[in-house]
C-alpha positions in Angstrom: -31.6 -35.3 -2.6 -31.7 -31.7 -4.2 -30.6 -30.4 -0.8 -28.2 -32.1 1.8 -26.3 -30.1 5.0 -22.7 -30.9 5.4 -21.0 -29.6 8.5 -24.0 -27.3 9.3 -23.9 -25.7 5.4 -26.6 -26.3 3.1 -25.7 -27.3 -0.4 -28.3 -28.1 -3.2 -27.8 -30.3 -6.1 -25.9 -29.2 -8.9 -24.6 -31.9 -11.1 -26.4 -35.4 -10.9 -24.9 -38.6 -10.8 -26.0 -39.9 -14.7 -24.6 -36.6 -16.0 -20.9 -37.3 -13.9 -21.2 -41.2 -15.4 -21.7 -40.1 -18.9 -18.6 -37.1 -18.5 -16.5 -39.5 -17.6 -17.0 -41.9 -19.8 -16.3 -39.6 -22.7 -13.6 -39.0 -20.9 -12.3 -42.3 -20.9 -13.2 -42.7 -24.5 -11.5 -39.9 -25.3 -7.9 -41.0 -23.2 -8.4 -44.4 -24.5 -8.3 -43.2 -28.3 -4.9 -40.7 -27.4 -3.1 -43.2 -25.6 -3.7 -46.5 -27.5 -0.5 -48.4 -27.0 0.9 -46.3 -24.8 0.2 -47.9 -21.2 -0.3 -44.5 -19.4 0.3 -44.4 -15.9 -2.7 -42.2 -14.1 -1.6 -40.5 -11.5 -4.5 -39.5 -8.9 -4.4 -36.7 -6.6 -5.8 -37.6 -2.9 -8.2 -37.1 -1.4 -10.7 -35.5 -3.8 -10.1 -37.8 -6.8 -10.2 -41.2 -5.4 -13.6 -42.1 -6.7 -13.2 -40.4 -10.0 -9.8 -42.1 -10.6 -11.3 -45.5 -9.5 -14.3 -44.5 -12.1 -12.2 -43.3 -14.8 -9.9 -46.3 -14.9 -12.7 -48.7 -15.0 -13.7 -47.1 -18.4 -10.8 -46.4 -19.9 -10.3 -49.5 -22.5 -6.5 -49.9 -22.7 -3.9 -50.8 -20.6 -3.0 -48.8 -17.6 -1.4 -48.2 -14.4 -2.8 -46.0 -11.5 -0.8 -44.8 -8.4 -1.5 -41.7 -6.1 0.0 -38.6 -4.7 -1.4 -36.2 -2.0 -1.1 -32.5 -2.4 -3.2 -30.0 -0.5 -4.3 -26.2 -1.0 -8.1 -26.5 0.8 -8.9 -24.8 4.1 -12.9 -25.2 4.9 -14.0 -23.8 1.5 -11.4 -21.4 0.3 -8.1 -22.3 -0.9 -5.1 -21.1 1.0 -3.1 -20.4 -2.3 -0.5 -22.9 -1.0 0.5 -26.2 -1.8 1.6 -28.6 0.6 2.8 -31.8 -0.6 2.1 -34.6 1.9 2.9 -37.9 -0.2 5.5 -37.9 -2.5 5.4 -39.9 -6.3 6.9 -43.3 -5.6 6.9 -44.5 -9.7 10.2 -44.5 -12.0 8.3 -42.2 -14.3 11.0 -41.5 -16.6 9.7 -42.5 -20.2 6.3 -42.9 -19.0 3.2 -41.4 -20.2 1.6 -39.8 -17.4 -2.0 -38.5 -16.7 -2.6 -36.5 -13.5 -6.2 -37.2 -12.7 -7.6 -34.0 -10.5 -10.8 -33.7 -9.1 -10.9 -29.9 -9.5 -8.7 -27.3 -11.0 -9.3 -24.0 -9.4 -6.6 -21.5 -9.2 -4.5 -23.6 -11.5 -1.9 -23.1 -8.7 -1.5 -26.9 -7.4 -1.4 -28.5 -10.9 1.3 -26.1 -12.1 3.4 -27.2 -8.5 2.8 -31.0 -9.7 4.1 -30.7 -13.3 7.2 -29.1 -11.9 7.7 -31.8 -9.6 6.7 -34.4 -12.4 9.0 -32.8 -14.9 12.0 -34.0 -12.8 11.4 -37.0 -13.0 11.3 -37.2 -17.1 8.2 -38.7 -18.0 7.7 -39.0 -22.1 4.6 -36.8 -21.0 2.4 -35.1 -18.7 -1.4 -34.6 -19.4 -4.2 -33.3 -16.8 -7.4 -34.8 -16.6 -9.5 -33.0 -14.5 -13.3 -34.1 -13.4 -14.2 -30.0 -12.9 -12.3 -26.7 -14.1 -13.3 -23.2 -12.5 -12.0 -21.5 -15.6 -13.3 -17.9 -14.4 -10.5 -18.8 -11.3 -7.5 -20.3 -13.2 -4.4 -17.6 -12.1 -2.3 -19.8 -13.8 -2.0 -20.9 -17.8 -2.5 -24.9 -18.1 -2.9 -27.2 -21.1 -6.3 -29.2 -19.4 -6.2 -32.0 -21.8 -9.1 -33.9 -20.3 -11.9 -31.7 -18.6 -15.1 -33.6 -17.7 -17.1 -30.2 -17.1 -16.6 -26.7 -16.5 -18.3 -25.2 -13.4 -18.9 -21.6 -12.1 -16.9 -20.6 -9.3 -19.1 -22.2 -6.2 -18.1 -24.1 -3.6 -19.2 -27.9 -4.0 -19.0 -31.1 -2.3 -19.9 -34.8 -3.3 -18.1 -37.5 -5.8 -15.0 -37.5 -3.9 -14.9 -33.7 -3.0 -15.3 -32.2 0.4 -16.0 -30.0 3.2 -13.8 -30.2 6.0 -13.6 -33.6 5.0 -17.3 -34.1 5.2 -20.0 -35.3 2.1 -17.2 -37.0 -0.3 -19.3 -40.3 -0.2 -22.4 -38.1 -1.8 -23.2 -39.4 -5.3 -24.0 -36.2 -6.8 -22.2 -33.0 -6.6 -23.7 -30.5 -4.8 -23.1 -26.5 -4.9 -23.0 -24.4 -1.6 -26.8 -22.5 -1.0 -25.3 -20.4 1.5 -21.9 -18.6 2.1 
């Protein structure tokens, strides 16, 4: 499908499933090299990163663990700029190598808040792994160690990303074709 309609809005295919899978494999290989013998904890950010986190973990070739947190800053097609913590961190992170697995880094405010919260748990290290980054929209400096793809400042759905809870199950990523 080159176009889909989600909640009455038209989206066009922008990143095919094959490209996503290839980039996930490449990022997983980089994590496997960097974190060899460290048993990292992947900390997936729900809801959007659940597909990416699962695919990433299956491609990582070293022992690792996974857990999830839920933070939200979107309403409809725009970021509210305010991060709400919905489900907290339940793992003992002291001395652990933590890799935040995020679907998309937009303004960077969510990641900045999450990094601050994680630092209070005294992990050995914290890295950010993002499926997608919008470099032109970043408002805060972040060390984005693992990035699958950089994209323009467009609203997208698919591969876990949603528009008002719809479109997450699409295998490709689609960009909004109409405002």
